[in-house]
Structure formats: C-alpha cells, structure tokens
C-alpha positions as CSV (number, residue, x, y, z in Angstrom):
1,M,0.0,0.0,0.0
2,L,1.2,3.5,-0.9
3,I,1.8,5.7,2.1
4,P,3.1,9.0,0.7
5,T,5.5,11.1,2.6
6,K,6.0,13.9,0.0
7,I,3.3,15.0,-2.3
8,L,3.8,17.3,-5.3
9,V,0.9,19.4,-6.6
10,P,1.6,21.4,-9.8
11,T,-0.8,24.3,-10.2
12,D,-1.8,26.7,-12.8
13,F,-4.2,28.5,-10.4
14,S,-7.3,27.1,-12.2
15,D,-10.3,25.6,-10.5
16,Y,-9.0,22.2,-11.6
17,S,-5.7,22.8,-9.7
18,D,-7.7,23.8,-6.7
19,K,-9.4,20.4,-6.7
20,A,-6.1,18.7,-7.1
21,L,-4.7,20.7,-4.2
22,R,-7.7,19.9,-2.0
23,Q,-7.2,16.1,-2.7
24,A,-3.5,16.3,-2.0
25,L,-4.1,18.1,1.3
26,D,-6.6,15.5,2.3
27,I,-4.2,12.7,1.5
28,A,-1.4,14.5,3.3
29,K,-3.5,15.0,6.4
30,E,-4.3,11.3,6.5
31,Y,-0.7,10.2,6.2
32,K,1.1,13.3,7.7
33,A,2.9,13.9,4.5
34,E,4.6,17.1,3.3
35,V,3.0,18.9,0.4
36,Y,5.0,20.8,-2.3
37,V,3.0,23.1,-4.4
38,L,4.7,24.1,-7.7
39,H,3.8,26.7,-10.3
40,V,5.8,26.8,-13.5
41,I,6.0,30.0,-15.6
42,H,6.2,28.8,-19.2
43,E,9.7,29.4,-20.6
44,K,12.1,32.2,-20.0
45,M,11.5,35.4,-21.9
46,S,15.2,35.6,-22.5
47,D,15.0,32.4,-24.6
48,R,12.5,34.0,-26.9
49,I,14.6,37.1,-27.2
50,D,17.8,35.1,-27.9
51,D,15.9,33.3,-30.7
52,Y,15.8,36.6,-32.6
53,G,19.3,37.6,-31.9
54,L,18.3,40.5,-29.7
55,T,20.2,41.6,-26.6
56,Y,18.9,40.8,-23.1
57,P,17.7,44.1,-21.7
58,S,17.3,44.6,-18.0
59,Y,13.6,45.2,-18.3
60,V,13.1,41.6,-19.4
61,K,14.8,40.4,-16.2
62,D,12.6,42.8,-14.2
63,M,9.5,41.4,-15.9
64,E,10.5,37.9,-15.0
65,T,11.1,38.9,-11.4
66,K,7.7,40.5,-11.3
67,M,6.1,37.4,-12.8
68,I,7.7,35.2,-10.2
69,E,6.7,37.5,-7.3
70,G,3.1,37.7,-8.6
71,A,3.0,33.9,-9.0
72,K,4.3,33.5,-5.4
73,Q,1.6,35.7,-4.1
74,K,-1.1,33.7,-6.1
75,L,0.4,30.5,-4.6
76,R,0.0,31.8,-1.1
77,Q,-3.6,32.9,-1.8
78,Q,-4.4,29.5,-3.4
79,I,-2.9,27.6,-0.4
80,D,-4.7,29.9,2.1
81,K,-8.1,28.9,0.6
82,F,-7.7,25.5,2.4
83,P,-7.8,25.6,6.2
84,Q,-6.3,22.1,6.4
85,A,-3.1,23.5,4.9
86,K,-2.4,25.3,8.2
87,E,-2.1,21.9,9.9
88,L,0.4,20.5,7.4
89,E,3.9,21.2,6.2
90,V,3.2,23.0,2.9
91,F,6.0,24.3,0.7
92,S,5.6,26.4,-2.4
93,E,7.9,27.2,-5.3
94,V,7.8,29.1,-8.6
95,V,10.1,28.2,-11.4
96,I,10.5,29.2,-15.1
97,G,10.7,26.6,-17.8
98,N,8.8,23.8,-19.5
99,A,6.0,22.7,-17.2
100,S,6.2,18.9,-17.5
101,E,10.0,18.9,-17.4
102,A,10.0,21.2,-14.3
103,I,7.5,19.0,-12.5
104,L,9.5,15.9,-13.2
105,E,12.7,17.6,-12.0
106,E,10.9,18.7,-8.8
107,E,9.8,15.1,-8.3
108,T,13.4,13.9,-8.5
109,S,15.0,16.7,-6.5
110,K,12.5,16.5,-3.6
111,G,12.2,12.7,-3.5
112,V,8.4,13.0,-4.1
113,D,6.5,9.8,-3.8
114,L,3.1,11.0,-5.1
115,I,2.1,13.6,-7.7
116,V,-1.4,14.9,-7.6
117,I,-2.2,16.8,-10.8
118,A,-5.3,18.1,-12.5
119,S,-6.1,16.3,-15.7
120,L,-7.1,19.6,-17.3
121,G,-5.6,23.0,-16.7
122,R,-6.6,26.6,-17.4
123,T,-6.4,25.9,-21.1
124,G,-8.4,22.7,-21.0
125,I,-8.9,21.8,-24.7
126,A,-11.8,19.5,-24.2
127,K,-13.4,17.9,-21.2
128,Y,-12.5,14.4,-22.4
129,L,-8.8,14.8,-23.1
130,I,-6.0,14.7,-20.7
131,G,-3.9,17.9,-20.9
132,S,-0.5,17.7,-22.4
133,V,1.3,18.6,-19.2
134,A,-0.6,15.9,-17.2
135,R,0.0,13.4,-19.9
136,N,3.8,14.1,-20.1
137,V,4.1,14.0,-16.3
138,L,2.2,10.7,-16.3
139,K,4.5,9.2,-18.9
140,G,7.7,10.5,-17.3
141,S,7.1,10.1,-13.6
142,R,8.9,7.6,-11.5
143,C,6.3,7.7,-8.7
144,P,2.5,7.2,-8.8
145,V,0.5,10.0,-10.3
146,L,-3.1,10.8,-9.2
147,L,-5.0,12.6,-12.0
148,T,-8.0,14.7,-10.7
149,K,-10.8,16.2,-12.6
C-alpha cells in the first residue's frame, strides 16, 4: 500500500488545480505527508529574445522577477483557501521553464512519492482529453500520479 510522505501538486491556479490541491491536502493530512505546491511559468522570456538575436535588456529580467513574485503571491492565496493547509507542512515554489519537465525535475530533487495533478488545466482543450502537461508527467514520472478532474 502506498503511504506517501512527500506529495507534489503542480498548479496553474485554475479551479482544476484547486481540486487537485484539495485532494493532495486531504491525503497529506491522512498520512502526515509534506506537500509541495509548484507553479511553472512557461519558458524564459530571454530564450524568446535570444531566438531573434536581440540583446537581453534589463527590463526583461525585471518582468521575469515581477512574474515570479506575482505567482508566489497567487500561490500563497491558493494555499490559504484551504484551512487544512495550516495543519500541514506545505512548501511552495515558482520556477520558469517547460511545465512537465520542471514538474519531473521537482519530483526527483525533492524525493516525491506521489504527484497529484489536474487532468485539465486553465487551457483545457476538451473535457474528455488529458492535458498535455498531465500526460507528459504521467509518462515521465517515477512515482504514482493521481489525476484529478
């Protein structure tokens, strides 16, 4: 039987992610597990600028910093929606990169033994399809993945 000790919950701040976080917190409370909530900002702006041979102006770095700070604030607000989070060890992190790759890297670096992820995200294409991020995490994960809807 799986008894998770470290649960990773990727979020895009959608209602689907709220449901995944709620389930992860319920599981964590049952097993006294740590919860890691992760938001991935899609790709670095500097990569797009480099593609066109442009220089890396300081305002792009400032924009990235503001995006990270804004996402951290939204993470705190999302976690604060759930009273049971106050009874648990909940850690949050914001990174920039490819979402599925960043999630899988976090799984490895934190020693995660369960990923709870929404099957659809903010850009849910259709109600009957698993989102590409969730699908890639499911394919690449070394630990069990709980898809929520």
